[in-house]
N, CA, C and O atoms as CSV, one atom per row, in Angstrom:
chain,resi,resn,atom,element,x,y,z
A,1,MET,N,N,2.956,-4.131,-1.870
A,1,MET,CA,C,3.343,-2.936,-1.127
A,1,MET,C,C,4.823,-2.646,-1.403
A,1,MET,O,O,5.647,-3.561,-1.431
A,2,ALA,N,N,5.141,-1.409,-1.600
A,2,ALA,CA,C,6.523,-1.000,-1.837
A,2,ALA,C,C,7.345,-1.217,-0.579
A,2,ALA,O,O,6.813,-1.237,0.531
A,3,ASP,N,N,8.622,-1.378,-0.762
A,3,ASP,CA,C,9.541,-1.517,0.362
A,3,ASP,C,C,9.529,-0.208,1.148
A,3,ASP,O,O,9.923,0.835,0.627
A,4,LEU,N,N,9.076,-0.262,2.402
A,4,LEU,CA,C,8.946,0.958,3.210
A,4,LEU,C,C,10.283,1.656,3.407
A,4,LEU,O,O,10.343,2.885,3.380
A,5,HIS,N,N,11.343,0.906,3.602
A,5,HIS,CA,C,12.657,1.521,3.803
A,5,HIS,C,C,13.081,2.318,2.570
A,5,HIS,O,O,13.594,3.431,2.694
A,6,LYS,N,N,12.867,1.749,1.377
A,6,LYS,CA,C,13.206,2.478,0.141
A,6,LYS,C,C,12.361,3.738,0.013
A,6,LYS,O,O,12.865,4.800,-0.353
A,7,GLY,N,N,11.082,3.612,0.315
A,7,GLY,CA,C,10.179,4.762,0.224
A,7,GLY,C,C,10.575,5.863,1.185
A,7,GLY,O,O,10.575,7.040,0.823
A,8,ILE,N,N,10.913,5.487,2.409
A,8,ILE,CA,C,11.333,6.478,3.406
A,8,ILE,C,C,12.581,7.196,2.937
A,8,ILE,O,O,12.659,8.422,3.013
A,9,ARG,N,N,13.561,6.443,2.451
A,9,ARG,CA,C,14.816,7.068,1.986
A,9,ARG,C,C,14.588,7.955,0.763
A,9,ARG,O,O,15.259,8.975,0.606
A,10,ALA,N,N,13.652,7.578,-0.097
A,10,ALA,CA,C,13.363,8.385,-1.279
A,10,ALA,C,C,12.667,9.698,-0.912
A,10,ALA,O,O,12.924,10.732,-1.528
A,11,ILE,N,N,11.796,9.654,0.084
A,11,ILE,CA,C,11.022,10.834,0.482
A,11,ILE,C,C,11.802,11.714,1.460
A,11,ILE,O,O,11.709,12.941,1.409
A,12,HIS,N,N,12.559,11.090,2.335
A,12,HIS,CA,C,13.289,11.813,3.390
A,12,HIS,C,C,14.791,11.621,3.195
A,12,HIS,O,O,15.373,10.666,3.709
A,13,SER,N,N,15.407,12.523,2.456
A,13,SER,CA,C,16.825,12.378,2.116
A,13,SER,C,C,17.751,12.530,3.320
A,13,SER,O,O,18.927,12.176,3.238
A,14,ASN,N,N,17.246,13.048,4.429
A,14,ASN,CA,C,18.078,13.237,5.619
A,14,ASN,C,C,18.133,11.996,6.505
A,14,ASN,O,O,18.856,11.990,7.502
A,15,VAL,N,N,17.396,10.957,6.169
A,15,VAL,CA,C,17.384,9.736,6.984
A,15,VAL,C,C,18.673,8.948,6.756
A,15,VAL,O,O,19.066,8.670,5.623
A,16,ILE,N,N,19.320,8.596,7.881
A,16,ILE,CA,C,20.558,7.830,7.839
A,16,ILE,C,C,20.315,6.381,8.253
A,16,ILE,O,O,20.899,5.467,7.670
A,17,SER,N,N,19.462,6.161,9.250
A,17,SER,CA,C,19.196,4.799,9.708
A,17,SER,C,C,17.705,4.589,9.915
A,17,SER,O,O,16.966,5.507,10.271
A,18,ILE,N,N,17.285,3.346,9.679
A,18,ILE,CA,C,15.890,2.971,9.854
A,18,ILE,C,C,15.861,1.658,10.614
A,18,ILE,O,O,16.511,0.688,10.224
A,19,ASN,N,N,15.107,1.634,11.698
A,19,ASN,CA,C,14.908,0.405,12.462
A,19,ASN,C,C,13.428,0.081,12.465
A,19,ASN,O,O,12.591,0.965,12.649
A,20,GLY,N,N,13.104,-1.191,12.262
A,20,GLY,CA,C,11.717,-1.638,12.231
A,20,GLY,C,C,11.306,-2.024,10.827
A,20,GLY,O,O,11.970,-1.689,9.847
A,21,ASP,N,N,10.191,-2.739,10.753
A,21,ASP,CA,C,9.737,-3.252,9.463
A,21,ASP,C,C,8.329,-2.845,9.074
A,21,ASP,O,O,7.933,-3.012,7.921
A,22,THR,N,N,7.574,-2.319,10.011
A,22,THR,CA,C,6.200,-1.940,9.700
A,22,THR,C,C,6.006,-0.461,10.028
A,22,THR,O,O,6.790,0.134,10.768
A,23,GLN,N,N,4.973,0.106,9.476
A,23,GLN,CA,C,4.675,1.519,9.697
A,23,GLN,C,C,4.514,1.812,11.189
A,23,GLN,O,O,4.837,2.908,11.648
A,24,GLU,N,N,4.021,0.846,11.932
A,24,GLU,CA,C,3.792,1.045,13.361
A,24,GLU,C,C,5.075,1.036,14.188
A,24,GLU,O,O,5.130,1.680,15.236
A,25,ASP,N,N,6.098,0.326,13.745
A,25,ASP,CA,C,7.302,0.222,14.576
A,25,ASP,C,C,8.567,0.824,13.970
A,25,ASP,O,O,9.632,0.735,14.581
A,26,ILE,N,N,8.483,1.424,12.803
A,26,ILE,CA,C,9.675,2.013,12.176
A,26,ILE,C,C,10.074,3.300,12.890
A,26,ILE,O,O,9.244,4.155,13.196
A,27,ILE,N,N,11.372,3.403,13.143
A,27,ILE,CA,C,11.967,4.628,13.685
A,27,ILE,C,C,13.110,5.007,12.755
A,27,ILE,O,O,14.041,4.229,12.551
A,28,ALA,N,N,13.033,6.201,12.196
A,28,ALA,CA,C,14.066,6.704,11.292
A,28,ALA,C,C,14.822,7.821,11.989
A,28,ALA,O,O,14.240,8.652,12.687
A,29,LYS,N,N,16.147,7.822,11.781
A,29,LYS,CA,C,16.979,8.846,12.433
A,29,LYS,C,C,17.864,9.541,11.411
A,29,LYS,O,O,18.234,8.970,10.385
A,30,ASP,N,N,18.194,10.798,11.723
A,30,ASP,CA,C,19.077,11.570,10.858
A,30,ASP,C,C,20.519,11.417,11.325
A,30,ASP,O,O,20.803,10.633,12.231
A,31,ILE,N,N,21.427,12.164,10.708
A,31,ILE,CA,C,22.860,12.053,10.997
A,31,ILE,C,C,23.200,12.396,12.449
A,31,ILE,O,O,24.202,11.918,12.980
A,32,ASN,N,N,22.377,13.214,13.086
A,32,ASN,CA,C,22.606,13.593,14.486
A,32,ASN,C,C,21.980,12.617,15.477
A,32,ASN,O,O,22.096,12.793,16.690
A,33,GLY,N,N,21.313,11.584,14.953
A,33,GLY,CA,C,20.645,10.629,15.830
A,33,GLY,C,C,19.263,11.055,16.252
A,33,GLY,O,O,18.627,10.397,17.075
A,34,ASP,N,N,18.786,12.170,15.687
A,34,ASP,CA,C,17.446,12.656,16.012
A,34,ASP,C,C,16.408,11.899,15.182
A,34,ASP,O,O,16.641,11.577,14.017
A,35,GLU,N,N,15.271,11.623,15.797
A,35,GLU,CA,C,14.211,10.920,15.095
A,35,GLU,C,C,13.586,11.826,14.038
A,35,GLU,O,O,13.322,13.002,14.290
A,36,VAL,N,N,13.356,11.269,12.864
A,36,VAL,CA,C,12.762,11.997,11.751
A,36,VAL,C,C,11.271,11.667,11.706
A,36,VAL,O,O,10.886,10.499,11.763
A,37,THR,N,N,10.437,12.701,11.603
A,37,THR,CA,C,9.003,12.489,11.460
A,37,THR,C,C,8.731,12.080,10.015
A,37,THR,O,O,9.051,12.810,9.077
A,38,ILE,N,N,8.144,10.916,9.857
A,38,ILE,CA,C,7.936,10.353,8.520
A,38,ILE,C,C,6.582,10.783,7.965
A,38,ILE,O,O,5.560,10.697,8.646
A,39,ASN,N,N,6.593,11.243,6.724
A,39,ASN,CA,C,5.361,11.589,6.011
A,39,ASN,C,C,4.820,10.288,5.405
A,39,ASN,O,O,5.158,9.926,4.278
A,40,TRP,N,N,3.975,9.592,6.177
A,40,TRP,CA,C,3.487,8.280,5.745
A,40,TRP,C,C,2.612,8.354,4.504
A,40,TRP,O,O,2.586,7.406,3.718
A,41,THR,N,N,1.906,9.441,4.310
A,41,THR,CA,C,1.082,9.581,3.107
A,41,THR,C,C,1.967,9.548,1.867
A,41,THR,O,O,1.666,8.854,0.896
A,42,ALA,N,N,3.067,10.307,1.909
A,42,ALA,CA,C,3.993,10.334,0.779
A,42,ALA,C,C,4.697,8.992,0.606
A,42,ALA,O,O,4.851,8.510,-0.516
A,43,VAL,N,N,5.121,8.392,1.709
A,43,VAL,CA,C,5.829,7.109,1.635
A,43,VAL,C,C,4.910,6.028,1.074
A,43,VAL,O,O,5.323,5.258,0.206
A,44,ASN,N,N,3.679,5.961,1.554
A,44,ASN,CA,C,2.759,4.925,1.092
A,44,ASN,C,C,2.319,5.113,-0.357
A,44,ASN,O,O,1.906,4.148,-1.000
A,45,SER,N,N,2.398,6.316,-0.874
A,45,SER,CA,C,2.007,6.537,-2.270
A,45,SER,C,C,3.211,6.505,-3.216
A,45,SER,O,O,3.046,6.580,-4.434
A,46,TRP,N,N,4.424,6.393,-2.656
A,46,TRP,CA,C,5.647,6.343,-3.462
A,46,TRP,C,C,5.698,5.064,-4.266
A,46,TRP,O,O,5.357,3.994,-3.764
A,47,THR,N,N,6.123,5.170,-5.511
A,47,THR,CA,C,6.304,4.019,-6.385
A,47,THR,C,C,7.774,3.923,-6.754
A,47,THR,O,O,8.375,4.897,-7.207
A,48,ASP,N,N,8.343,2.756,-6.561
A,48,ASP,CA,C,9.745,2.530,-6.896
A,48,ASP,C,C,9.911,2.633,-8.412
A,48,ASP,O,O,9.295,1.861,-9.147
A,49,PRO,N,N,10.732,3.572,-8.892
A,49,PRO,CA,C,10.886,3.733,-10.342
A,49,PRO,C,C,11.570,2.538,-11.008
A,49,PRO,O,O,11.546,2.420,-12.233
A,50,ASN,N,N,12.173,1.658,-10.225
A,50,ASN,CA,C,12.838,0.476,-10.773
A,50,ASN,C,C,12.012,-0.799,-10.627
A,50,ASN,O,O,12.520,-1.891,-10.882
A,51,GLU,N,N,10.768,-0.682,-10.228
A,51,GLU,CA,C,9.921,-1.854,-9.988
A,51,GLU,C,C,9.818,-2.741,-11.228
A,51,GLU,O,O,9.812,-3.966,-11.110
A,52,TYR,N,N,9.738,-2.143,-12.400
A,52,TYR,CA,C,9.627,-2.941,-13.619
A,52,TYR,C,C,10.844,-3.850,-13.789
A,52,TYR,O,O,10.713,-4.959,-14.307
A,53,LYS,N,N,12.013,-3.401,-13.364
A,53,LYS,CA,C,13.226,-4.220,-13.483
A,53,LYS,C,C,13.128,-5.472,-12.622
A,53,LYS,O,O,13.494,-6.562,-13.062
A,54,TYR,N,N,12.636,-5.319,-11.401
A,54,TYR,CA,C,12.516,-6.466,-10.498
A,54,TYR,C,C,11.504,-7.470,-11.032
A,54,TYR,O,O,11.719,-8.680,-10.967
A,55,LYS,N,N,10.402,-6.956,-11.559
A,55,LYS,CA,C,9.367,-7.841,-12.086
A,55,LYS,C,C,9.859,-8.582,-13.326
A,55,LYS,O,O,9.594,-9.773,-13.491
A,56,ARG,N,N,10.579,-7.868,-14.203
A,56,ARG,CA,C,11.132,-8.517,-15.392
A,56,ARG,C,C,12.120,-9.610,-14.994
A,56,ARG,O,O,12.046,-10.731,-15.498
A,57,ALA,N,N,13.040,-9.287,-14.095
A,57,ALA,CA,C,14.064,-10.251,-13.692
A,57,ALA,C,C,13.446,-11.516,-13.121
A,57,ALA,O,O,13.958,-12.614,-13.336
A,58,ALA,N,N,12.345,-11.364,-12.396
A,58,ALA,CA,C,11.684,-12.530,-11.801
A,58,ALA,C,C,11.020,-13.416,-12.858
A,58,ALA,O,O,10.865,-14.619,-12.648
A,59,GLU,N,N,10.628,-12.831,-13.988
A,59,GLU,CA,C,9.908,-13.598,-15.013
A,59,GLU,C,C,10.751,-14.051,-16.188
A,59,GLU,O,O,10.351,-14.966,-16.907
A,60,TYR,N,N,11.897,-13.443,-16.404
A,60,TYR,CA,C,12.737,-13.881,-17.516
A,60,TYR,C,C,13.146,-15.334,-17.318
A,60,TYR,O,O,13.356,-15.775,-16.188
A,61,PRO,N,N,13.258,-16.074,-18.412
A,61,PRO,CA,C,13.790,-17.432,-18.284
A,61,PRO,C,C,15.244,-17.369,-17.793
A,61,PRO,O,O,15.910,-16.342,-17.920
A,62,SER,N,N,15.716,-18.474,-17.237
A,62,SER,CA,C,17.114,-18.521,-16.795
A,62,SER,C,C,18.036,-18.315,-17.999
A,62,SER,O,O,17.614,-18.479,-19.143
A,63,ILE,N,N,19.263,-17.963,-17.741
A,63,ILE,CA,C,20.244,-17.773,-18.822
A,63,ILE,C,C,20.397,-19.065,-19.622
A,63,ILE,O,O,20.506,-19.033,-20.848
A,64,ILE,N,N,20.404,-20.186,-18.933
A,64,ILE,CA,C,20.525,-21.473,-19.624
A,64,ILE,C,C,19.362,-21.672,-20.590
A,64,ILE,O,O,19.563,-22.085,-21.732
A,65,ASP,N,N,18.148,-21.379,-20.133
A,65,ASP,CA,C,16.978,-21.517,-21.006
A,65,ASP,C,C,17.004,-20.506,-22.150
A,65,ASP,O,O,16.572,-20.815,-23.261
A,66,GLN,N,N,17.503,-19.315,-21.887
A,66,GLN,CA,C,17.602,-18.314,-22.952
A,66,GLN,C,C,18.599,-18.749,-24.019
A,66,GLN,O,O,18.347,-18.594,-25.214
A,67,LEU,N,N,19.727,-19.292,-23.585
A,67,LEU,CA,C,20.720,-19.774,-24.558
A,67,LEU,C,C,20.162,-20.943,-25.364
A,67,LEU,O,O,20.405,-21.042,-26.567
A,68,ASP,N,N,19.423,-21.818,-24.711
A,68,ASP,CA,C,18.793,-22.941,-25.400
A,68,ASP,C,C,17.776,-22.426,-26.421
A,68,ASP,O,O,17.669,-22.958,-27.526
A,69,ASP,N,N,17.038,-21.392,-26.041
A,69,ASP,CA,C,16.064,-20.776,-26.947
A,69,ASP,C,C,16.774,-20.214,-28.179
A,69,ASP,O,O,16.307,-20.389,-29.304
A,70,ILE,N,N,17.887,-19.548,-27.964
A,70,ILE,CA,C,18.655,-19.002,-29.096
A,70,ILE,C,C,19.143,-20.129,-30.002
A,70,ILE,O,O,19.062,-20.027,-31.226
A,71,TYR,N,N,19.648,-21.199,-29.401
A,71,TYR,CA,C,20.169,-22.325,-30.187
A,71,TYR,C,C,19.070,-22.940,-31.055
A,71,TYR,O,O,19.284,-23.217,-32.235
A,72,HIS,N,N,17.881,-23.153,-30.453
A,72,HIS,CA,C,16.806,-23.840,-31.171
A,72,HIS,C,C,15.963,-22.920,-32.050
A,72,HIS,O,O,15.458,-23.348,-33.088
A,73,ASN,N,N,15.808,-21.661,-31.641
A,73,ASN,CA,C,14.881,-20.770,-32.349
A,73,ASN,C,C,15.534,-19.531,-32.944
A,73,ASN,O,O,14.858,-18.716,-33.572
A,74,GLY,N,N,16.827,-19.384,-32.754
A,74,GLY,CA,C,17.535,-18.223,-33.286
A,74,GLY,C,C,17.274,-16.975,-32.456
A,74,GLY,O,O,16.470,-16.972,-31.524
A,75,ILE,N,N,17.976,-15.926,-32.826
A,75,ILE,CA,C,17.861,-14.659,-32.100
A,75,ILE,C,C,16.442,-14.115,-32.166
A,75,ILE,O,O,15.936,-13.586,-31.176
A,76,ASP,N,N,15.794,-14.240,-33.320
A,76,ASP,CA,C,14.433,-13.707,-33.456
A,76,ASP,C,C,13.457,-14.437,-32.535
A,76,ASP,O,O,12.579,-13.804,-31.949
A,77,GLY,N,N,13.594,-15.738,-32.399
A,77,GLY,CA,C,12.745,-16.493,-31.482
A,77,GLY,C,C,12.984,-16.080,-30.039
A,77,GLY,O,O,12.042,-15.929,-29.261
A,78,TRP,N,N,14.251,-15.900,-29.687
A,78,TRP,CA,C,14.611,-15.455,-28.336
A,78,TRP,C,C,14.039,-14.063,-28.060
A,78,TRP,O,O,13.494,-13.808,-26.987
A,79,LYS,N,N,14.171,-13.164,-29.045
A,79,LYS,CA,C,13.638,-11.809,-28.872
A,79,LYS,C,C,12.129,-11.840,-28.624
A,79,LYS,O,O,11.619,-11.062,-27.818
A,80,ALA,N,N,11.420,-12.725,-29.305
A,80,ALA,CA,C,9.972,-12.832,-29.116
A,80,ALA,C,C,9.649,-13.287,-27.692
A,80,ALA,O,O,8.703,-12.798,-27.075
A,81,THR,N,N,10.443,-14.224,-27.179
A,81,THR,CA,C,10.240,-14.703,-25.814
A,81,THR,C,C,10.451,-13.580,-24.811
A,81,THR,O,O,9.636,-13.391,-23.907
A,82,ILE,N,N,11.528,-12.844,-24.963
A,82,ILE,CA,C,11.880,-11.768,-24.046
A,82,ILE,C,C,10.887,-10.603,-24.171
A,82,ILE,O,O,10.545,-9.963,-23.177
A,83,LYS,N,N,10.434,-10.340,-25.389
A,83,LYS,CA,C,9.508,-9.218,-25.620
A,83,LYS,C,C,8.208,-9.383,-24.840
A,83,LYS,O,O,7.615,-8.394,-24.408
A,84,THR,N,N,7.766,-10.611,-24.657
A,84,THR,CA,C,6.539,-10.857,-23.895
A,84,THR,C,C,6.653,-10.267,-22.495
A,84,THR,O,O,5.738,-9.594,-22.019
A,85,THR,N,N,7.781,-10.524,-21.839
A,85,THR,CA,C,7.993,-10.004,-20.484
A,85,THR,C,C,8.199,-8.503,-20.515
A,85,THR,O,O,7.671,-7.793,-19.659
A,86,LYS,N,N,8.959,-7.998,-21.487
A,86,LYS,CA,C,9.185,-6.559,-21.585
A,86,LYS,C,C,7.872,-5.813,-21.809
A,86,LYS,O,O,7.662,-4.739,-21.246
A,87,ASP,N,N,7.002,-6.373,-22.618
A,87,ASP,CA,C,5.697,-5.739,-22.858
A,87,ASP,C,C,4.808,-5.774,-21.610
A,87,ASP,O,O,4.044,-4.843,-21.353
A,88,LYS,N,N,4.920,-6.855,-20.844
A,88,LYS,CA,C,4.116,-7.004,-19.633
A,88,LYS,C,C,4.525,-5.985,-18.567
A,88,LYS,O,O,3.680,-5.484,-17.826
A,89,TYR,N,N,5.830,-5.681,-18.492
A,89,TYR,CA,C,6.359,-4.731,-17.515
A,89,TYR,C,C,7.172,-3.637,-18.230
A,89,TYR,O,O,8.402,-3.661,-18.197
A,90,PRO,N,N,6.491,-2.686,-18.870
A,90,PRO,CA,C,7.207,-1.643,-19.620
A,90,PRO,C,C,7.918,-0.648,-18.708
A,90,PRO,O,O,7.561,-0.483,-17.541
A,91,LYS,N,N,8.927,0.006,-19.266
A,91,LYS,CA,C,9.565,1.099,-18.536
A,91,LYS,C,C,8.552,2.201,-18.388
A,91,LYS,O,O,7.784,2.476,-19.310
A,92,GLU,N,N,8.543,2.826,-17.251
A,92,GLU,CA,C,7.580,3.905,-17.006
A,92,GLU,C,C,8.085,5.195,-17.573
A,92,GLU,O,O,7.413,6.221,-17.467
């Protein structure tokens, strides 16, 4: 599930503060402190355009392992290792 706070901010640009963590208890307010009615259909269908970056970062080997890969297998070997993750999570 996408981060609801990110989705709300992406769909409702007038939201200044968000309290709560679930669809049932979230209250979003604008700059005047007025509650904003959230379009949950839009928020729930929103996809974070940077999701591929988070997934790649979680799967890439550590920097130490990447440097070790370069030392033992050269740049081409390292590129092959990294390409596997890049192919798995392509830019949209």
